[in-house]
MARLUM-127416 format. One record per atom (N, C-alpha, C): residue in one letter; z, x, y. Coordinates in pm, whole numbers, plus 50000, padded with zeros to 5 digits. Layout:
AZXY
...
//
This chain:
X495011586137092
X494921579337222
X495241589137334
X494411598937351
X494651609037453
X494311603537591
X495221605037685
X495021600137821
X494171609937901
X493361604937996
X492461613738072
X493201622338172
X492611633738204
X493131642438309
X492721636838444
X493671634838532
X493411628438661
X492431636238747
X492471649538738
X491631657838825
X490141655138804
X489751651038684
X488341649838652
X487641638738730
X488391628838777
X487781617338842
X488011616738993
X488601627139051
X488881626839194
X487631629039278
X487511620939381
X486461622839481
X486961632339589
X486101636039681
X486531644439793
X487601637439875
X487471624439889
X488481616639963
X489821617139892
X489801615539760
X491041616439681
X491711630039698
X490901640539689
X491441654039699
X492061656639836
X491451651039938
X492001652740073
X493341645540086
X493421633240034
X494681625740035
X495741632939953
X495341638039838
X496261645239749
X496871657339819
X496051665139887
X496561677139954
X497451673640072
X497161662740140
X498011658240251
X499391654440200
X499421646840089
X500701642840031
X501461655039980
X500751664539917
X501401676639866
X502041684639980
X501351685440092
X501881692840208
X503131686040262
X503081672740272
X504251665240318
X505421667040222
X505101666840094
X506161668139994
X506831681740000
X506051692340014
X506651705740022
X507581706840142
X507191700840254
X508061700940372
X509341693040344
X509221682140267
X510381673740234
X511391681340149
X510931687940043
X511911694739957
X512411707840019
X511641713640113
X512151725340184
X513311721440277
X513181709740339
X514201705140434
X515331697640365
X515101692940242
X516101684840172
X516531691140042
X517331701640049
X517781708439928
X519121703239875
X519711693739946
X520931687339898
X520761672239911
X521621664739846
X521551650239855
X521811645339996
X522711652040068
X522971648240207
X521741650540295
X521091661740277
X519901664640357
X518771654840326
X518611651240200
X517591641440163
X517881627840225
X519151623940225
X519521611040284
X519211610740433
X519481621640502
X519181622440646
X517681621240670
X516881628440590
X515431627740604
X514931613640580
X515471607140476
X515021593540443
X515371583740554
X516591584240603
X517021574840707
X516221576840835
X515941589140869
X515121591840989
X513741585440974
X513121587140857
X511801581240834
X511861566040833
X512911560440773
X513051545940766
X513241539740904
X514071545940985
X514301540441119
X513051541041204
X512261551541189
X511001552441261
X510031541541216
X510191537041092
X509311526541038
X509871512541061
X510951511341136
X511481498341172
X512601493041086
X513131501240994
X514271496840913
X515541497240998
X516421487540975
X517671486341050
X518841487840953
X519871494840998
X521071496640916
X521731483140891
X521881479240765
X522471466340732
X523861464840791
X524601475840800
X525971475440851
X526011469540992
X524971472241071
X524951467341209
X524711452341219
X524281446141109
X523991431841108
X525131423441052
X526011429840974
X527091422440908
X528061416841012
X528361403941001
X529271397341094
X528591392041217
X527301394741233
X526571389741349
X525921376341321
X525131371741418
X524501358641406
X523071359441352
X522491371541350
X521121373041305
X521001370241156
X520011362341118
X519711359640979
X518411366740942
X518391372740825
X517191379840780
X516141369940731
X514891373740751
X513771365340708
X512701374240646
X511691367840588
X510601375240525
X509971384940625
X509761397140579
X509191407540664
X510221416940725
X511491412740730
X512531421340785
X512811433040690
X513281444140749
X513521456340672
X514891462040707
X515711464040605
X517051469540627
X517311480840527
X518261489540563
X518681500040471
X520201500740466
X520701506640359
X522141508540339
X522381523540323
X523301528940402
X523681543040395
X525011543940322
X524991549640202
X526201550440121
X526801564440131
X527771566140225
X528521578540243
X527631590540273
X526451588140325
X525551599040359
X524951606140240
X525101600140120
X524611606639998
X523681597739916
X523581585139951
X522701575839881
X522171565739982
X520951561239961
X520291552040054
X519581541139975
X519811528740013
X519081517339958
X518221511140066
X517021506340031
X516161499640127
X515781485840071
X515641476140164
X515231462640127
X514181457940227
X513001454940176
X511921449240257
X511761434740209
X512191425240292
X512311411240250
X510931405040225
X510801398740109
X509541392740072
X509501377640093
X508371371540055
X508161357140072
X508991349039973
X509121353939852
X509811346539748
X511331346839771
X512051336339729
X513511336739738
X514071348639660
X515141354339711
X515721366239650
X516191363539506
X516581351239478
X517061347939344
X515951349139239
X514691349739283
X513591351839189
X513411366639153
X514271374839208
X514271388939172
X513561397739273
X513801410739258
X513211420939344
X512341430339261
X511441437039326
X510721448139266
X511391460939313
X512031467839221
X512911479139254
X512321492239203
X512361502439287
X512091516039242
X513321524339277
X513801532139182
X515041539539204
X514951553739153
X515251563439239
X515251577539203
X516591583639245
X516851595839198
X518081602539242
X517741614739327
X518641618139418
X518371629039514
X519331640739498
X520131640739393
X520931652539361
X520171661039259
X520411673939261
X519751683339168
X520771693539118
X520511699639001
X521401710138952
X521561721339055
X522771726839062
X523081736739165
X524411743339131
X524901751639223
X526231757539214
X527051752739332
X528191746739306
X529091742139413
X530201752339433
X530481755739558
X531641764239586
X532911756539555
X533861763339489
X535151757039461
X535921754739590
X537001746739582
X537761743339704
X538521755339760
X538871764739674
X539521777139719
X538671788639666
X537521791539730
X536511799939666
X536611814939693
X537121819139806
X536961833039848
X537991842439787
X537531854339744
X538451864739702
X537791878339722
X538631888539737
X538141902239758
X538451910539633
X537481918739592
X537651927039473
X536841939739491
X537541951039499
X536891964139511
X535861964639623
X536291960439742
X535481961039863
X534281951539862
X534311941739776
X533341930739781
X534091917739804
X533441908339871
X533961894739880
X533041885639803
X533641877539715
X532881868439631
X533421854239647
X532601844639605
X533001830539610
X532881824639471
X533971818439424
X533961811339297
X533101798739307
X532381795639199
X531571783539197
X531861775439071
X531431763039075
X531441754438956
X530051748338949
X529331751138841
X527951746338836
X527921731138821
X526871725138878
X526711710638887
X525481706638807
X525661698638703
X524541694538621
X524251704738512
X523271701538428
X522921710338318
X522031721838362
X522491734138343
X521711745938381
X521751756338269
X520761765038268
X520841777438192
X521431787738289
X522651791638265
X523391799438365
X522731812838398
X522071819138300
X521471832138326
X520331831238427
X519741819338444
X518621817938538
X519071819038684
X520361817938709
X520861817738847
X521351831438896
X521221841638813
X521601855138856
X520401862438915
X520671872938990
X519671882139048
X518541874839119
X518901864739197
X517891858039278
X518531854139412
X517681852239512
X518191848639645
X518731834339643
X519931832739696
X520531819539710
X520861816939856
X520781804239893
X521171799740027
X522381790540014
X523151789440121
X524321780740124
X524021768840215
X524101756740159
X523901744340234
X525131735640216
X525471727940318
X526561718440297
X527201713740424
X528381708040406
X529121702440518
X530591706440505
X531211709140620
X532651711840627
X533271701040714
X534231693640657
X534941683340733
X536271689140780
X536501688840910
X537711694840968
X538781684240991
X540021688741007
X541141679541022
X541061671141149
X540321676041248
X540201668341372
X539161657241363
X538561655441246
X537591644741226
X536151648841246
X535921660941293
X534551665741312
X534021671641182
X532701672241173
X532051678541059
X531091689341108
X530931699441026
X530061710741060
X529011712040950
X527741712440988
X526661714340892
X526441729340867
X526361733240742
X526181747140705
X524781749140645
X524081759240692
X522811763140630
X522591777940657
X522751786140555
X522591800640566
X521641805340457
X520571811940497
X519671817840400
X518261812240399
X517941803140491
X516621796940490
X515691802140599
X516241806640710
X515391812340815
X514951826440774
X513821830640827
X513271843740791
X514231855140820
X515021853840926
X515941864640962
X517361862140915
X517561851740832
X518881849040775
X519181858740662
X520461862140642
X520821869040518
X520821859040403
X520701863940282
X520841855540164
X522031860740084
X522471852839987
X523551856939898
X523041855939755
X523881859439658
X523411858739521
X524461863039421
X524081862239294
X524951865739181
X524371877839111
X525161888139093
X524681900439030
X524651899038878
X523961908238814
X523931908838667
X524121923538627
X524501925738504
X524751939238454
X523441946738434
X523391959038479
X522191967038463
X521831969038317
X520551969938287
X520071970738150
X520631982838077
X520911993638151
X521382006138091
X522772004838028
X523541994838073
X524921993138022
X525111979637954
X524021973137917
X524131959237873
X524001957437722
X524301967737647
X524171966537501
X524981954937447
X526261954137484
X527111943537433
X526651929837481
X526251929237608
X525781916537664
X524541911437591
X523621920637560
X522361916837498
X522551912137353
X523691915137293
X523971910737159
X524461896237154
X524821890737269
X525371877237274
X524261866837277
X524611854637243
X523691843437258
X523471840837407
X522311835137441
X522021832037581
X523121823537643
X523651813937567
X524681804937617
X525951812437657
X526191824037592
X527451831237612
X527331843637699
X526101848337722
X525921860937796
X526401859837940
X526161848438002
X526661845738137
X527531833238128
X528781834338167
X529701822938158
X529801815838293
X530301803538288
X530471795938411
X531381802738511
X532451808638463
X533401815238555
X532851828338612
X531781833438553
X531191845938607
X530091843238709
X529821830538738
X528791827238838
X529401827738978
X529911839439014
X530531841439144
X529521847639240
X529441842139358
X528431846139455
X528961857239544
X528201868039556
X528591879039642
X528231875739787
X529251876439874
X529061872840014
X529041884640109
X529621895940070
X529641907140163
X530381919140108
X530261930440181
X530871942840136
X531241952440248
X531451947140370
X531801955840482
X533171951940537
X534121961340541
X535471957940589
X535521956140740
X536431947540783
X536681945640925
X537541957240975
X537131963441082
X537831975141134
X539261971641172
X540171980741136
X541601979741168
X542311968341095
X541651962440995
X542291952040914
X542751958340783
X544031957640755
X544581964240637
X544541955540512
X544851942640527
X544921933640412
X543591926440392
X542951928440278
X541671922340245
X540701922940363
X540321935240404
X539501936740525
X538081931140511
X537531931440390
X536171926040373
X536191910740382
X537181904740320
X537331890240331
X537571886240476
X538361894240548
X538611891540690
X537321892040770
X536421901340732
X535131902340801
X534291889740779
X534231885040656
X533451873040624
X534021860940697
X535351859740697
X535981848440765
X535731848940916
X535691860740972
X535401862141114
X533961857641145
X533041861341057
X531641857141075
X531541841941070
X532201835640973
X532161821140961
X532821814441082
X533871820541133
X534541815341253
X533611815841373
X532891826941388
X531971828441501
X530761819241489
X530231817841368
X529031809841347
X529291794741349
X530421790641285
X530631776341263
X531991771241312
X532851780141358
X534151775641405
X535071770641295
X534891776041174
X535701771341061
X536681782141015
X537801777540960
X538841786240905
X538771785640752
X539501794840687
X539501794840540
X540011781740485
X541041775840547
X541591763340497
X540591751840500
X539551753040583
X538561742340592
X537731741140465
X537771751340379
X537061750340252
X537651739440163
X538931735840187
X539541725140108
X538771712040123
X538231709740242
X537501697140266
X536031700240298
X535451708740215
X534041712540233
X533251709040108
X531971706440127
X531031704940016
X529881714640044
X529981726539986
X528981736940010
X528281740139879
X526971739439881
X526161741139761
X525331753839774
X525291761639666
X524401773239659
X523131768939588
X522011770639656
X520711766339603
X519721777839622
X518611777739550
X517621788339570
X517111788739713
X517051800539770
X516541802239906
X515011802539904
X514421798940015
X512971799840028
X512261786640014
X510951786940033
X510151774940040
X509391772239910
X509041759739892
X508151755839782
X506771761839808
X506091765539700
X504791772239713
X503761765839621
X502501766739661
X501431763139569
X501491772639450
X501281767139331
X501401774939207
X500071774339134
X499651785839084
X498351786939016
X497281791639112
X496341799239061
X495261804339146
X494391793039200
X494391781739130
X493631770239177
X494431761039268
X495691764539295
X496591756839381
X496761742439331
X496711740639201
X496821727139145
X498251722539128
X499191731739137
X500591728539111
X501471732939227
X502751728739221
X503741732539321
X504951738039248
X505391750039287
X506641755439236
X507691754339345
X508851749239310
X509921747939408
X511201743439344
X512271743539422
X513571739139374
X513731724039395
X514261717239293
X514671703339309
X513611692839282
X512501696339214
X511541685839176
X512271674639100
X513251678339019
X514111668638950
X515271665339042
X515271654339116
X514321643539101
X513701640339236
X513631650439323
X513171647439459
X511681644839466
X510941648739360
X509521645239359
X509381630039345
X510201623739262
X510161609139249
X510761602539373
X511811608439429
X512411602839550
X511411602839665
X510661613739680
X509651614539786
X508551604239762
X508071603339638
X507001593839606
X507461579539632
X508711576639595
X509261563339621
X509321560539770
X509871569939847
X509991568039992
X508621566240057
X507661574340013
X506301573440065
X505731559540038
X505961554139919
X505461540939884
X506181530039964
X507501531339978
X508281521540054
X507781520340197
X507421531640257
X506981531740397
X505561526540414
X504861523940304
X503471519640311
X503261505740252
X504321497640249
X504201484040196
X503561474640298
X502991463440252
X502451453640347
X503551447640432
X503171441540543
X504151436340639
X505111426440574
X504581417740488
X505421408040419
X505031408040271
X505761415340188
X505431415640044
X505751402239979
X505201400139860
X505431387639787
X506901386439747
X507411396739681
X508811397339642
X509521407939727
X510811406239745
X511591416539815
X511481429639741
X511181440139815
X511031453439756
X512271461739788
X512851467539686
X514061475539701
X513781489839657
X514161499339740
X514091513439706
X515491519139696
X515741527339595
X517071533239577
X516961548339566
X517661555339652
X517801569939645
X519271572539620
X519621575939496
X521031576139456
X521501590339424
X522801591739413
X523461604639394
X524081605339254
X524491617139215
X525331619839098
X524671617238962
X523341615338958
X522701613038830
X522871624838737
X522841636938793
X522901648838709
X524251650838641
X525271643338683
X526581644538618
X527041631038563
X526071622238533
X526411609738468
X526471597538557
X525951598738681
X525901587538776
X527291581938807
X528291590738807
X529661586538832
X529981587338982
X531211583139018
X531651584339156
X531131573139245
X531611573039368
X531311562239461
X529871562039508
X529141573139490
X527741573539533
X526781574139415
X527321573639291
X526491573239172
X526111558939137
X525141557439048
X524601544239015
X525621535638942
X526651541738881
X527671533638814
X528541526038914
X528581530439039
X529301522939142
X528551509939169
X529201500739237
X528641487339253
X527901485239385
X527441495939449
X526881493639581
X525541486339581
X524781486739470
X523581478339464
X523981463639461
X524911460339375
X525391446539366
X526001441939497
X526821450439559
X527451446939686
X526411444939796
X525381453439796
X524341452439899
X523521439739882
X523251435739758
X522531423239734
X523361411339781
X524681412039760
X525561401339808
X525501400339960
X525561411640029
X525471411740175
X524101406640221
X523061410440147
X521711406040181
X521601390940172
X522121385140066
X522091370640050
X522891363640159
X524021369640196
X524821363940306
X524021363940436
X523301374740462
X522501375840584
X521271366740580
X520911362140461
X519791352940447
X520261338440433
X521581336440437
X522131322940434
X522191316840296
X522201325240190
X522191319540055
X523141326239960
X524281331340010
X525181338639922
X525951329439828
X525991333539704
X526961328639605
X526991339039496
X528061339239419
X528151348939309
X527021346739210
X526691334039186
X525611330839093
X524271335939145
X524041334739275
X522771339639332
X522651354739323
X523771361839338
X523751376339322
X523341379939180
X523941373339083
X523621376038943
X522161372638911
X521691361438965
X520301357538940
X519331367439003
X519621371739125
X518721381139194
X518581394139116
X519691398939061
X519641411538987
X519021409638849
X519391399038779
X518851396938646
X517351394538648
X516851387938751
X515421384738758
X514571395938816
X515191407238846
X514451418338907
X513691426438803
X512761434238853
X511951443438773
X512101457338833
X512231467638751
X512551480838807
X511821492238738
X511411501738819
X511001514938770
X512131524638800
X512741529938695
X513721540638710
X512921553638722
X512861558738844
X511931569838874
X512621583238852
X512341589338740
X512921602438710
X511871610738636
X512021623738645
X511011632738590
X511051632938438
X509941637438379
X509841638638234
X509541653138199
X509831656738075
X509591670438030
X508101672738009
X507531681638088
X506121684838073
X505871693937953
X504801691237880
X504451699537764
X504141713737810
X504781723437746
X504581737537778
X504041744437653
X502781749337656
X502201755537536
X502951767837488
X503731774137575
X504521785737533
X505711781737447
X506101769137456
X507251764137378
X506861751437305
X505671751537247
X505111739637183
X505981734337070
X506751743037005
X507551738736890
X508651728936927
X509001727937055
X510041718637098
X509501704537124
X508171703137125
X507531690537161
X506801684337042
X506611671237049
X505691664236960
X504491660837047
X503421668737033
X502381669737134
X501761656437175
X501401648037080
X500681635837118
X501581625537187
X502901627937186
X503841619237259
X504581627137365
X503871636537427
X504451644737533
X503731642337665
X504441644637775
X503851643437908
X503071656037940
X501821654437981
X500961665638015
X500791666538167
X500961678238222
X500741679938366
X499281676838398
X499101669038505
X497761665738550
X497211652738494
X497991645838410
X497481633438351
X498161621038408
X498751622438525
X499251610938598
X500721607938577
X501151597038642
X502551592838633
X502891589638488
X504121592538449
X504521591438308
X505521580038291
X505321571938187
X506261561438150
X506961565338020
X508291565038024
X509111567637905
X509741554537860
X509251548937752
X509811536337701
X511301537737675
X511701549537629
X513111552237603
X513361567137626
X514621570237653
X515061584337663
X516171586037560
X517331590637601
X518451591937508
X518291603837415
X519081603837307
X519041614737210
X519571609537077
X519241616736969
X519781613636837
X519651599136796
X518421594036789
X518221580036753
X518301570836872
X517791575536987
X517751567837112
X519131565137169
X520121572937129
X521481570737177
X521571572037328
X522171561837392
X522381562137536
X521171558637619
X520111553337556
X518881550937631
X518721536337667
X517841533937764
X517271520737787
X515951520337711
X515721509837635
X514491508737557
X513721496637611
X512681499337690
X511991488637762
X511241479337667
X511141466537709
X510441456537630
X508931458737632
X508291455837519
X506841457237508
X506111448437610
X506641436337634
X506001427137730
X505981433037871
X507081439737909
X507151445938042
X506151457438052
X506041465237946
X505101476437945
X503661471437954
X503361460537886
X502021454837894
X501681450738037
X502661444938107
X502451441038246
X502211453338333
X502961464038307
X502781476438383
X501411482538358
X500951482238234
X499621487538202
X498561480638287
X498661467338298
X497681459838377
X497761463638525
X498991464538577
X499151468138719
X498551481938746
X498831491438660
X498341505038680
X496811505538670
X496271499138569
X494821499338550
X494091491838662
X494631480438702
X494001472738809
X493981480338941
X494971489138960
X495071496739085
X494591511239070
X493901513738959
X493271526838935
X494271538338944
X495441536038884
X496471546438875
X496311553638741
X496281566838744
X496231574738622
X497661575838566
X497841571738440
X499181571438383
X499161576138238
X500361579038189
X500521583538050
X501901579238001
X502131580637871
X503451577837815
X503971590437745
X505291590937726
X505861602937665
X507261600337612
X507711609437527
X509111610537487
X509641623937538
X510961625737531
X511571638037580
X511721647837464
X510581653837422
X510621663737316
X510721657737177
X510851666337076
X510971661736938
X512251653636919
X512231645236817
X513301635536796
X514681642136790
X514831652736714
X516151658936698
X516321671836779
X515451673836879
X515491686336955
X516541686037067
X516791674437122
X517741673437234
X517671659537293
X517571658637425
X517451645637488
X518001645737628
X518051633937687
X518541632637824
X518571618037863
X519091615337982
X519201601638029
X518901600438176
X518821587838224
X518511584938363
X519431573638408
X519081567238520
X519861555838568
X519371542638506
X518341543138423
X517711530838372
X518701521938298
X519491527838207
X520371519638124
X521461513138207
X521831519138320
X522861513438406
X522341500738474
X521131501538529
X520541489838595
X520201478938494
X519881483038370
X519581473238266
X520801464538232
X522001469338266
X523201461438241
X523181448138315
X522421447438427
X522311434938501
X521381425138431
X520651429738331
X519711421138260
X518291422038310
X518041430638408
X516681432038463
X515791440038369
X514481438938385
X513511446938312
X513441460838376
X513611471338296
X513631485038348
X512861494238254
X512131503638313
X511521514438236
X511581527138318
X511681538438249
X511641551338318
X510211555138351
X510041560338470
X508711564138517
X508841576038610
X508021586338590
X508141597938677
X507051608238658
X507371620238702
X506431631338706
X506821641638601
X505841647038529
X506101657538431
X506441670538500
X507441677638448
X507951689938510
X508051701138407
X507631713038446
X507901725138370
X509131732038428
X509861739338345
X511061746638389
X512161737238440
X512231725138386
X513191715338439
X514621720738438
X515331718138548
X516711722338572
X516841737338600
X515741744238617
X515811758338655
X515781759338808
X516051771038864
X515961772539010
X514561770239065
X513521771938984
X512161770039030
X511371761938927
X511191749238956
X510471740238868
X509001739138910
X508161733838821
X506721732938848
X506221718838819
X505441713238911
X504791700338891
X503311701638925
X502531691538885
X501121690638924
X500991682039049
X500151686439142
X499891678439261
X499291664939223
X498481664639117
X497861652139074
X498911641839033
X499941646338962
X500981637238917
X501801631939033
X502041640339133
X502711635839256
X501881624939323
X500601627239338
X499691617839402
X499661604639327
X499561605239195
X499491593139114
X500811585339117
X501941592439129
X503231585539134
X503381577539263
X502891582939374
X502911575539500
X502111562539485
X500911563639427
X500071551939404
X500751541939310
X501381547139205
X502011538539105
X503171530639163
X504031537139240
X505221530439292
X504841519839395
X503831522639475
X503361512539570
X502741500739496
X501911503539397
X501271492939320
X502311484139251
X503361490239198
X504411482639131
X505141473439227
X505551478639343
X506311470439437
X505501458739491
X504211460639505
X503361449939558
X503001439739450
X502811444139327
X502191435739225
X503081431139110
X504261437039093
X505101433538977
X505641419338987
//
């Protein structure tokens, strides 16, 4: 049952739409390299489309009605959207949910030190990475510094053409005999992922003059002191822009496709819904998926449940039972990327059950590892309904597993939302080089995911 390649059936009109979406997407991931930056981009787009911050309505006299649009900003790191439909909320919502955090290197709270006329910054890697992939490449620093006076400072160094970049060094090949004898997992350790920030001493400074120089630069640029690192969230991410990949420009190489490609497709679909959908449509852009969906901005927190309670109150129908009914009766696409089949590493995949780049949006009935451990396993009846929706709306789609049965595995937010009793399945875009500094997707799969998420919210 081989699925068709999407490119074969595109018209000139399709190709034009595809390239427009690809261009918008590249701009999105270039500007949104952190979860905070993605949240800002999303909220700006939502407000321009008429969405109102739910917080501004709480305690007021306004009641929400069909056609109204609200969003929830969760600590600047997660965003929920609700487009009120004709049906009562207790009949459930059509939900699409993606995450906006990606693997990276986080600066520690006390990061700076000087060693032999270099200044370096300690990091702690975030999410699953191959550590050796993060050495000898240009890195940029993005983040926020919260000061004691209550102000915050946005940090972005390394993205402008005339900006300096930073990075992590590696041992030269001429002296690396011992290193090359080690396993890949051990050759570069987590504690050795220290970022080099500078090597020029501050004139007339006797104690740690190079560190003093770096601190002076940060003081001049951002008005921050060393102690401000205690209340900072600064992420080291690959510098530079996403690029067309392949001589035929059929793919995109860039940082953070996991999972911002699904987040972008979801947002694009949310902004293109009809004025009054049949069922309330909910979009979720969540944080912390790469480290287990923990914390106040991760999916394990109760902000979806809390937001539905507030929504029902604003619609004049709140009760604990109605909250439970609204969530249990909902239908959801957990939008996360899938492992794309790579012919160079074919032995890790079971080919006929693998996601192929260019064959459309991918549905994973289950993820998990070692006998489906930790996965959500979607019902056959729900999948049959999705097949009809996709086919009726001429969406190119495929199904897949995450590699061979005993090869490894992974998880998403699907099993967390399934705890409410709703129907959930994983759906996303196939990715090569997943969790590396530079991942690869097909433009066709991006295009089909936008179509799929819109079709689901309107028709599920």
